[in-house]
C-alpha positions as CSV (number, residue, x, y, z in Angstrom):
1,X,0.3,-0.1,-0.1
2,X,1.4,3.0,-1.0
3,X,1.7,6.3,0.9
4,X,-1.4,8.6,0.9
5,X,0.4,11.5,-0.4
6,X,2.2,9.4,-3.4
7,X,-0.4,9.9,-6.6
8,X,-0.4,8.0,-10.0
9,X,1.0,10.6,-11.6
10,X,4.4,10.3,-9.2
11,X,4.4,6.8,-9.5
12,X,5.0,7.5,-13.4
13,X,8.4,9.4,-13.0
14,X,11.6,8.2,-11.6
15,X,12.5,8.4,-7.7
16,X,15.9,10.0,-7.7
17,X,18.6,9.6,-4.6
18,X,20.9,11.6,-4.5
19,X,24.1,10.5,-2.1
20,X,27.2,12.5,-1.2
21,X,29.4,13.0,1.0
22,X,31.8,16.4,1.8
23,X,35.6,15.1,1.7
24,X,37.4,12.1,0.4
25,X,38.6,11.4,3.9
26,X,34.6,10.5,4.6
27,X,34.3,8.7,1.6
28,X,37.0,6.2,2.1
29,X,36.3,6.1,6.2
30,X,32.5,6.9,6.4
31,X,31.0,3.2,4.8
32,X,28.5,3.2,6.9
33,X,26.6,6.5,5.7
34,X,27.4,5.6,2.1
35,X,25.3,2.0,3.3
36,X,22.6,3.8,4.7
37,X,22.4,6.8,1.7
38,X,22.4,3.3,-0.5
39,X,19.8,1.5,1.1
40,X,17.2,5.0,0.6
41,X,16.4,2.6,-2.3
42,X,14.1,0.6,0.0
43,X,12.6,3.8,1.0
44,X,11.8,4.5,-2.3
45,X,10.2,0.5,-3.6
46,X,8.3,1.3,-0.3
47,X,6.7,3.7,-1.1
48,X,5.6,2.4,-4.5
49,X,8.5,3.0,-6.9
50,X,10.1,-0.2,-8.6
51,X,13.4,-1.0,-8.6
52,X,14.1,0.1,-12.4
53,X,12.1,3.1,-11.7
54,X,14.9,4.4,-9.2
55,X,18.1,6.2,-10.3
56,X,20.7,6.6,-7.6
57,X,22.9,9.8,-8.4
58,X,26.0,9.5,-6.7
59,X,28.5,12.7,-8.6
60,X,29.2,14.1,-6.0
61,X,30.9,12.3,-4.0
62,X,34.3,14.4,-1.8
63,X,32.3,17.3,-2.7
64,X,30.9,20.0,-0.1
65,X,27.5,21.1,-0.4
66,X,28.0,24.6,0.2
67,X,28.0,25.6,-3.7
68,X,26.2,23.9,-6.3
69,X,28.1,25.5,-9.4
70,X,31.1,22.9,-9.0
71,X,28.6,19.3,-8.3
72,X,27.7,17.8,-11.6
73,X,25.2,15.4,-9.9
74,X,23.5,18.2,-8.3
75,X,22.9,20.1,-11.2
76,X,21.4,16.9,-13.3
77,X,19.3,16.5,-11.0
78,X,17.5,19.8,-11.1
79,X,17.8,19.7,-15.1
80,X,15.6,16.3,-14.5
81,X,12.8,18.2,-12.2
82,X,12.7,20.4,-14.7
83,X,12.2,18.1,-17.4
84,X,9.1,16.7,-15.3
85,X,11.4,13.1,-15.3
86,X,11.2,13.1,-11.5
87,X,8.1,12.5,-9.0
88,X,10.4,11.7,-6.3
89,X,13.7,13.4,-4.2
90,X,15.0,11.6,-1.4
91,X,18.1,12.4,0.4
92,X,19.2,11.1,4.2
93,X,18.9,14.9,5.4
94,X,18.3,18.1,3.9
95,X,22.4,18.8,4.6
96,X,23.1,16.4,1.6
97,X,21.0,18.1,-0.9
98,X,22.1,21.9,0.1
99,X,23.7,23.6,3.0
100,X,23.2,27.0,0.9
101,X,19.8,28.8,1.3
102,X,20.0,29.9,-2.0
103,X,20.2,26.6,-3.5
104,X,17.8,24.8,-1.5
105,X,15.2,27.5,-2.0
106,X,15.5,26.9,-5.8
107,X,15.2,23.4,-5.3
108,X,12.3,23.3,-3.3
109,X,10.5,26.0,-5.7
110,X,11.4,23.7,-8.9
111,X,9.9,20.6,-7.0
112,X,6.3,23.2,-6.1
113,X,6.6,23.9,-9.6
114,X,6.6,20.6,-11.1
115,X,4.6,19.0,-8.3
116,X,8.1,16.7,-7.0
117,X,8.0,15.1,-3.7
118,X,10.8,15.3,-0.9
119,X,11.8,12.5,1.3
120,X,14.5,11.7,4.0
121,X,14.8,9.7,6.7
122,X,12.2,11.6,8.9
123,X,9.6,11.5,6.7
124,X,7.4,12.5,3.1
125,X,7.1,16.1,1.6
126,X,4.7,17.7,-0.4
127,X,6.1,21.0,-1.8
128,X,2.5,22.2,-2.7
129,X,1.5,22.0,1.1
130,X,2.8,25.3,3.0
131,X,3.4,23.5,6.2
132,X,5.7,20.7,4.8
133,X,7.6,24.2,2.5
134,X,7.9,26.2,5.4
135,X,9.3,22.8,7.9
136,X,11.8,21.9,4.5
137,X,12.9,25.9,4.4
138,X,13.6,25.7,8.3
139,X,15.6,22.5,7.9
140,X,17.6,24.3,5.2
141,X,18.3,27.3,7.0
142,X,19.7,25.0,10.4
143,X,21.9,23.1,7.5
144,X,23.2,26.1,6.3
145,X,24.0,27.2,10.2
146,X,25.2,24.2,11.0
147,X,27.8,24.6,8.3
148,X,28.8,28.0,9.5
149,X,29.1,26.7,12.8
150,X,31.3,23.5,12.0
151,X,33.6,26.3,9.7
152,X,33.8,29.0,12.6
153,X,35.2,26.0,14.6
154,X,37.7,24.7,12.5
155,X,39.0,28.0,11.9
156,X,39.3,29.0,15.6
157,X,41.3,25.7,16.1
158,X,43.3,26.3,13.2
159,X,44.4,30.0,14.4
160,X,45.0,29.1,18.0
161,X,47.2,26.4,17.0
162,X,49.3,28.8,14.3
163,X,49.4,31.5,17.1
164,X,51.8,29.0,19.2
165,X,53.5,27.9,16.1
166,X,52.6,24.4,16.1
167,X,50.1,24.3,12.6
168,X,51.6,22.8,10.0
169,X,51.2,23.7,6.4
170,X,53.3,23.7,2.8
171,X,56.3,24.9,3.0
172,X,58.5,26.8,0.3
173,X,61.2,25.0,-1.6
174,X,64.3,25.1,0.6
175,X,62.6,24.4,4.1
176,X,61.1,20.8,5.1
177,X,59.4,19.7,8.3
178,X,61.5,18.6,11.1
179,X,59.8,15.1,12.7
180,X,61.7,15.6,15.9
181,X,61.2,19.3,16.7
182,X,58.4,19.5,14.9
183,X,59.4,22.8,13.1
184,X,60.6,23.9,9.9
185,X,64.4,23.4,8.9
186,X,66.3,23.4,6.1
187,X,66.4,21.0,4.1
188,X,68.4,18.7,3.2
189,X,69.0,18.6,-0.6
190,X,72.5,20.3,-0.5
191,X,71.4,21.0,-4.5
192,X,68.7,22.7,-3.6
193,X,70.2,24.2,-0.8
194,X,73.1,26.1,-2.2
195,X,70.8,27.5,-4.9
196,X,68.2,29.3,-2.3
197,X,71.1,30.6,-0.3
198,X,73.1,31.7,-3.6
199,X,70.0,34.3,-4.4
200,X,70.1,35.3,-0.4
201,X,73.6,36.4,-1.2
202,X,73.7,37.6,-4.4
203,X,70.4,40.1,-3.9
204,X,72.0,42.4,-1.0
205,X,75.3,43.0,-3.4
206,X,73.3,43.2,-7.1
207,X,70.4,45.4,-4.9
208,X,67.8,44.5,-7.8
209,X,65.6,41.2,-8.5
210,X,66.7,42.1,-12.1
211,X,70.4,42.1,-11.4
212,X,69.7,39.0,-9.9
213,X,67.7,37.2,-12.8
214,X,70.5,38.7,-15.0
215,X,73.0,36.8,-13.4
216,X,71.4,33.8,-13.0
217,X,70.8,33.7,-16.6
218,X,74.0,34.3,-17.6
219,X,75.8,31.9,-15.4
220,X,73.1,29.4,-16.9
221,X,71.6,28.6,-13.5
222,X,68.3,27.0,-12.6
223,X,66.1,27.7,-9.3
224,X,64.1,24.6,-7.7
225,X,60.9,24.7,-7.5
226,X,58.4,22.5,-5.7
227,X,55.5,20.4,-7.7
228,X,52.4,18.8,-5.4
229,X,52.1,15.3,-6.3
230,X,49.0,13.4,-5.6
231,X,49.1,11.9,-2.2
232,X,50.5,14.9,0.0
233,X,53.6,14.6,-1.5
234,X,56.0,17.2,-3.7
235,X,58.7,16.9,-6.2
236,X,61.4,18.9,-7.0
237,X,62.1,19.9,-10.4
238,X,64.4,22.7,-11.7
239,X,63.3,25.5,-13.7
240,X,64.9,29.1,-15.5
241,X,64.4,31.4,-12.8
242,X,62.1,34.3,-13.8
243,X,60.8,37.2,-11.4
244,X,58.3,36.3,-10.0
245,X,59.9,33.2,-8.4
246,X,62.6,35.6,-7.1
247,X,60.1,38.3,-5.8
248,X,58.3,35.6,-4.3
249,X,61.7,34.1,-2.6
250,X,63.0,37.0,-1.3
251,X,59.4,38.4,0.1
252,X,58.6,34.8,2.3
253,X,59.2,36.0,6.0
254,X,59.6,31.8,6.5
255,X,63.6,32.0,4.9
256,X,64.1,34.5,7.4
257,X,63.1,32.3,10.3
258,X,59.9,33.6,10.7
259,X,56.7,31.8,11.5
260,X,53.8,33.4,10.1
261,X,50.2,32.6,9.0
262,X,47.7,34.5,7.7
263,X,50.1,36.5,5.2
264,X,47.8,36.0,2.2
265,X,43.8,36.8,2.1
266,X,42.0,34.1,-0.2
267,X,38.4,35.5,-1.8
268,X,36.4,33.0,-3.8
269,X,35.1,35.4,-6.8
270,X,31.9,33.4,-7.8
271,X,30.9,35.3,-10.7
272,X,33.8,34.4,-12.6
273,X,34.8,31.6,-10.8
274,X,38.4,32.4,-9.8
275,X,40.0,32.8,-6.2
276,X,41.7,36.2,-5.5
277,X,44.6,36.1,-3.8
278,X,45.9,39.5,-1.7
279,X,48.7,40.3,0.6
280,X,47.8,41.3,3.9
281,X,49.8,43.9,6.0
282,X,52.3,42.6,8.6
283,X,50.0,44.1,11.0
284,X,46.6,42.0,10.2
285,X,48.8,38.3,10.3
286,X,47.6,35.9,12.0
287,X,51.2,34.9,13.7
288,X,54.7,36.5,13.8
289,X,57.5,34.5,15.6
290,X,60.7,35.6,15.1
291,X,63.2,33.0,15.3
292,X,61.4,30.1,15.6
293,X,63.4,27.8,13.0
294,X,66.5,28.1,10.9
295,X,66.9,30.1,8.6
296,X,68.5,31.5,5.0
297,X,69.1,34.6,6.7
298,X,68.1,37.0,9.4
299,X,65.8,38.9,10.2
300,X,67.2,42.3,10.0
301,X,68.8,41.2,6.5
302,X,65.2,40.4,5.6
303,X,64.0,43.6,6.4
304,X,66.9,45.5,4.8
305,X,66.2,43.2,2.0
306,X,62.6,44.3,1.7
307,X,63.4,47.7,2.1
308,X,65.6,47.7,-1.5
309,X,62.9,45.8,-3.2
310,X,60.3,48.7,-2.5
311,X,62.9,51.5,-3.1
312,X,63.7,49.9,-6.3
313,X,59.9,50.3,-7.2
314,X,59.6,53.2,-10.4
315,X,56.0,54.1,-9.9
316,X,56.2,55.6,-6.3
317,X,57.4,59.0,-6.0
318,X,59.1,57.5,-2.4
319,X,61.6,55.2,-3.8
320,X,64.7,55.7,-6.3
321,X,64.3,53.2,-8.9
322,X,66.2,50.6,-9.8
323,X,69.6,51.2,-11.6
324,X,69.3,51.4,-15.6
325,X,71.0,51.3,-18.5
326,X,71.2,54.6,-20.3
327,X,73.4,57.2,-21.1
328,X,72.1,59.3,-18.2
329,X,74.2,58.8,-15.0
330,X,71.6,59.6,-12.0
331,X,68.2,58.0,-13.5
332,X,65.6,57.8,-10.8
333,X,67.9,60.0,-8.4
334,X,67.1,63.4,-9.2
335,X,64.8,65.3,-7.7
336,X,63.1,68.8,-9.3
337,X,64.2,71.7,-6.7
338,X,61.3,73.7,-7.1
339,X,58.7,70.9,-6.9
340,X,60.3,67.6,-5.1
341,X,58.9,65.4,-7.4
342,X,61.5,63.0,-9.7
343,X,62.5,63.6,-12.4
344,X,62.6,61.7,-15.5
345,X,65.0,61.5,-18.3
346,X,64.6,62.0,-21.7
347,X,66.7,61.1,-24.6
348,X,67.1,62.9,-27.9
349,X,69.5,62.6,-31.1
350,X,70.9,66.2,-29.5
351,X,71.4,65.4,-26.1
352,X,70.0,63.5,-22.6
353,X,67.5,66.0,-20.2
354,X,66.4,65.5,-16.9
355,X,62.7,66.5,-16.7
356,X,59.9,67.4,-14.1
357,X,57.2,66.8,-16.5
358,X,54.7,64.7,-14.2
359,X,51.7,67.5,-13.4
360,X,52.8,68.2,-17.0
361,X,51.5,64.5,-18.1
362,X,48.5,64.2,-15.5
363,X,47.3,67.8,-15.7
364,X,48.1,69.6,-18.7
365,X,50.1,71.7,-16.7
366,X,53.5,73.5,-17.8
367,X,56.7,71.5,-17.8
368,X,58.4,72.5,-13.6
369,X,61.8,72.5,-14.8
370,X,64.6,70.6,-17.0
371,X,68.4,70.4,-16.9
372,X,70.7,69.2,-19.3
373,X,72.6,65.4,-18.4
374,X,75.6,66.7,-19.2
375,X,76.3,69.3,-16.8
376,X,74.5,67.2,-13.5
377,X,76.2,63.9,-14.4
378,X,80.2,66.0,-15.1
379,X,78.9,67.7,-11.4
380,X,78.3,64.4,-10.0
381,X,81.5,62.7,-11.6
382,X,83.5,65.0,-9.7
383,X,82.0,64.6,-6.2
384,X,82.3,60.7,-7.2
385,X,86.0,60.8,-7.5
386,X,86.6,62.9,-4.8
387,X,85.6,60.5,-2.4
388,X,86.8,57.4,-4.1
389,X,90.5,56.7,-2.6
390,X,92.9,53.5,-3.4
391,X,91.1,51.5,-0.3
392,X,87.4,51.8,-2.2
393,X,88.9,50.4,-5.5
394,X,90.4,47.6,-3.5
395,X,87.1,46.9,-2.2
396,X,85.1,47.1,-5.5
397,X,87.7,44.3,-7.1
398,X,88.5,41.6,-4.5
399,X,84.2,41.4,-4.7
400,X,84.3,41.5,-8.8
401,X,87.1,38.3,-8.0
402,X,84.3,36.9,-5.4
403,X,81.4,37.1,-7.5
404,X,83.4,35.0,-10.4
405,X,84.2,32.4,-7.9
406,X,80.9,31.9,-6.8
407,X,79.6,31.9,-10.6
408,X,82.7,29.5,-11.8
409,X,81.9,27.1,-8.1
410,X,77.6,27.4,-9.8
411,X,78.8,26.7,-13.4
412,X,80.6,23.8,-12.3
413,X,77.7,22.2,-9.9
414,X,75.3,22.8,-13.1
415,X,77.6,21.2,-15.4
416,X,76.9,17.8,-13.6
417,X,73.6,17.9,-13.4
418,X,73.3,18.3,-16.8
419,X,75.9,16.0,-17.8
420,X,73.6,13.5,-16.1
421,X,70.2,14.4,-17.7
422,X,72.0,14.0,-21.0
423,X,73.8,11.2,-20.0
424,X,70.0,9.5,-19.0
425,X,68.3,11.4,-22.5
426,X,71.2,9.4,-24.4
427,X,71.0,6.2,-22.9
428,X,67.1,6.6,-23.4
429,X,67.6,7.5,-27.0
430,X,70.2,4.5,-28.0
431,X,67.4,2.1,-25.9
432,X,65.2,3.5,-28.1
433,X,67.0,3.0,-31.4
434,X,68.1,-0.6,-30.6
435,X,64.1,-1.4,-30.2
436,X,62.9,0.2,-33.1
437,X,64.4,-1.0,-36.6
438,X,65.9,1.7,-38.7
439,X,63.6,1.7,-41.2
440,X,60.5,2.4,-39.4
441,X,62.4,6.0,-38.1
442,X,64.5,7.3,-40.7
443,X,62.4,8.6,-43.3
444,X,62.3,7.1,-47.5
445,X,63.2,8.8,-50.1
């Protein structure tokens, strides 16, 4: 005998059993919950549907119900409801179908419009009845509030652990977790260690990210990168250095022995479905613990590097800008005596001039001031030669020799690694040639 709410036109359609678990760990470990959800087919048969009329949707395993755009099973369910193919929707509870009131009310409106029944472990609901619709709406509100409480407890526990410096997260390349002290340590891979340390030695000497990049590219030195693998592991690969990689390396306080958490603000844009990452000011970081673990440089050296990076920015008036090529000697260093703004360099076939034209470019005002670079550079050269002595020249020559020695060591280590890779490729190619007949790989005329 069927339920009095179930009508004949309901039985002519399908009974859909929606099955979902929130995470992969639940799918692997909580097998009893899966078994109970698959047993909901018996509930559908007890209400009058045959087993052939029951359809199971389990495409959304290990997916959260906080959103619906990333759940193909839920989208298929709503499409079937709109096409009048569903007479009954069964889930263990409301939270299996949606933990978002917007998605939940949308499903309820579709079910009420196309006369679809909804059932869970506690009963059968007819959405054309106001009391049933009100009850399911309240259940959806409680499901969303429960998700908020679960997330709030998890975030609070994570922040509490991070404030003590005990929360583990993915470390950048060159650092790894020590299982004895439960703190980060320098990597045991000597090739990675020397490459990271070389960058931190070069930057205070060359004083710009661009100069470090050009040095590494000129000497043929690659940088290590970390690629995440399935199962939680990671693999080290060597790539050509880039400005983005060097900036990320020099701007990460973990390399200075600082345990920090909450540097980035991650926000999901639901319309474009992209994740936006923005760096917070240091005052808003949730954890900042200096001298927490060994580092490649001290905190004072790290702060000095950050000031150099900020000072190298051209677009800010407070920064001098990094050294650039060109005939002008003091690019980015000359300030206007009238307004105090930074003067730009203008090249022409006849001469080079320092020009204060920011107000002219922005607001259309007259050019504030200009000066011939030949006269300004002559004054700077005269003052420089008065200050330079023999001791300063000796220091500059010794520094140049030190850079050449470091380049020679880096080239030697890089050539060994390249030779090993070439030997592996050569042996692999020889094996392939031996296994394939010559007529198969040599083109015929």
